[in-house]
C-alpha positions as CSV (number, residue, x, y, z in Angstrom):
1,X,-27.4,-11.7,18.3
2,X,-25.6,-14.6,16.5
3,X,-28.5,-15.2,14.1
4,X,-28.8,-11.4,13.5
5,X,-25.1,-11.2,12.6
6,X,-25.5,-14.1,10.1
7,X,-28.5,-12.5,8.5
8,X,-27.0,-9.0,8.2
9,X,-23.6,-10.1,7.0
10,X,-24.8,-12.7,4.5
11,X,-24.7,-10.2,1.6
12,X,-21.4,-8.6,2.6
13,X,-18.2,-9.2,0.8
14,X,-15.9,-11.7,2.5
15,X,-13.5,-8.8,3.6
16,X,-16.3,-6.8,5.3
17,X,-17.9,-9.9,6.8
18,X,-14.5,-10.9,8.4
19,X,-14.0,-7.3,9.6
20,X,-17.4,-7.3,11.3
21,X,-16.8,-10.7,12.9
22,X,-13.4,-9.6,14.2
23,X,-14.9,-6.5,15.7
24,X,-17.7,-8.4,17.3
25,X,-15.2,-11.0,18.5
26,X,-13.1,-8.3,20.1
27,X,-16.2,-6.8,21.7
28,X,-17.2,-10.2,23.2
29,X,-13.7,-10.7,24.5
30,X,-13.8,-7.3,26.1
31,X,-17.0,-8.0,27.9
32,X,-15.9,-11.6,28.9
33,X,-18.7,-13.5,27.1
34,X,-16.7,-16.8,27.0
35,X,-19.4,-19.3,26.5
36,X,-21.8,-17.9,23.9
37,X,-20.5,-15.3,21.4
38,X,-16.7,-15.9,21.3
39,X,-17.0,-19.5,20.1
40,X,-19.6,-18.5,17.5
41,X,-17.7,-15.6,16.1
42,X,-14.5,-17.6,16.0
43,X,-16.3,-20.5,14.3
44,X,-17.9,-18.2,11.8
45,X,-14.5,-16.7,10.9
46,X,-12.9,-20.2,10.5
47,X,-15.9,-21.4,8.4
48,X,-15.6,-18.3,6.2
49,X,-11.8,-18.8,5.8
50,X,-12.4,-22.4,4.8
51,X,-14.9,-21.5,2.1
52,X,-12.7,-18.7,0.8
53,X,-9.7,-21.1,0.7
54,X,-11.6,-23.7,-1.3
55,X,-13.0,-21.1,-3.8
56,X,-9.5,-19.7,-4.2
57,X,-8.0,-23.2,-4.7
58,X,-10.6,-24.0,-7.4
59,X,-10.0,-20.7,-9.2
60,X,-6.2,-20.8,-9.2
61,X,-4.4,-21.9,-12.3
62,X,-1.7,-23.8,-10.3
63,X,-1.6,-27.4,-11.3
64,X,-2.2,-30.1,-8.7
65,X,1.1,-31.7,-9.5
66,X,2.9,-28.7,-7.9
67,X,1.2,-29.1,-4.6
68,X,2.4,-31.9,-2.4
69,X,0.2,-34.6,-1.0
70,X,0.7,-33.2,2.5
71,X,-0.5,-29.8,1.5
72,X,-3.6,-31.2,-0.1
73,X,-4.3,-33.3,3.0
74,X,-3.9,-30.2,5.2
75,X,-6.2,-28.1,3.0
76,X,-8.8,-30.8,2.9
77,X,-8.9,-31.8,6.6
78,X,-7.9,-28.7,8.6
79,X,-11.5,-27.5,9.1
80,X,-12.6,-30.9,10.5
81,X,-9.5,-31.1,12.7
82,X,-10.0,-27.7,14.1
83,X,-13.7,-28.4,14.7
84,X,-12.9,-31.6,16.7
85,X,-10.2,-29.7,18.6
86,X,-12.7,-26.9,19.3
87,X,-15.3,-29.4,20.6
88,X,-12.7,-31.0,22.9
89,X,-11.6,-27.7,24.3
90,X,-15.1,-26.2,24.6
91,X,-16.3,-29.4,26.4
92,X,-14.0,-28.7,29.4
93,X,-16.2,-28.5,32.5
94,X,-16.4,-25.3,34.4
95,X,-16.9,-27.1,37.7
96,X,-15.2,-30.1,39.2
97,X,-12.9,-30.8,36.2
98,X,-10.9,-33.2,38.5
99,X,-13.7,-35.8,38.5
100,X,-13.3,-37.0,34.9
101,X,-10.1,-38.5,33.5
102,X,-10.1,-36.6,30.2
103,X,-10.5,-33.2,31.9
104,X,-7.7,-34.1,34.4
105,X,-5.5,-34.9,31.4
106,X,-6.5,-31.5,29.8
107,X,-5.7,-29.8,33.1
108,X,-2.2,-31.4,33.3
109,X,-1.6,-30.5,29.6
110,X,-2.6,-26.9,30.2
111,X,-0.4,-26.6,33.3
112,X,2.5,-28.1,31.3
113,X,2.0,-25.7,28.3
114,X,1.2,-22.6,30.4
115,X,2.8,-23.1,33.8
116,X,2.7,-19.3,34.6
117,X,-1.1,-19.2,34.3
118,X,-1.8,-21.7,37.1
119,X,-1.3,-19.1,39.8
120,X,-4.2,-16.6,40.5
121,X,-1.9,-13.6,41.1
122,X,-0.3,-13.9,37.6
123,X,-1.6,-11.7,34.8
124,X,-2.7,-14.7,32.8
125,X,-5.7,-15.3,35.1
């Protein structure tokens, strides 16, 4: 399905490619396909946004002196940062997360950031 989506949407305009990917992402979330299609569609959307951002930045007439160094760093490195963060989050084990130190740390961080979601009877689960 993932390769078929890439082949079919390759000739689409960026707007329609993003619309199709969002629809397929919503469909995958609805059906609960957490490990295969959701990360693919999200990654495809982020990659497409990154390419569009770079092409828009190259076509703009705004001088580089008006953009700050921090803005340029964010524009240049946000795809790589999001990719590394995505790899970290997606590598969380589905079974026995308490056995590794890094997954225990991720569990503690998740319980700190989202304390209401750690109880099974809560709507977050």
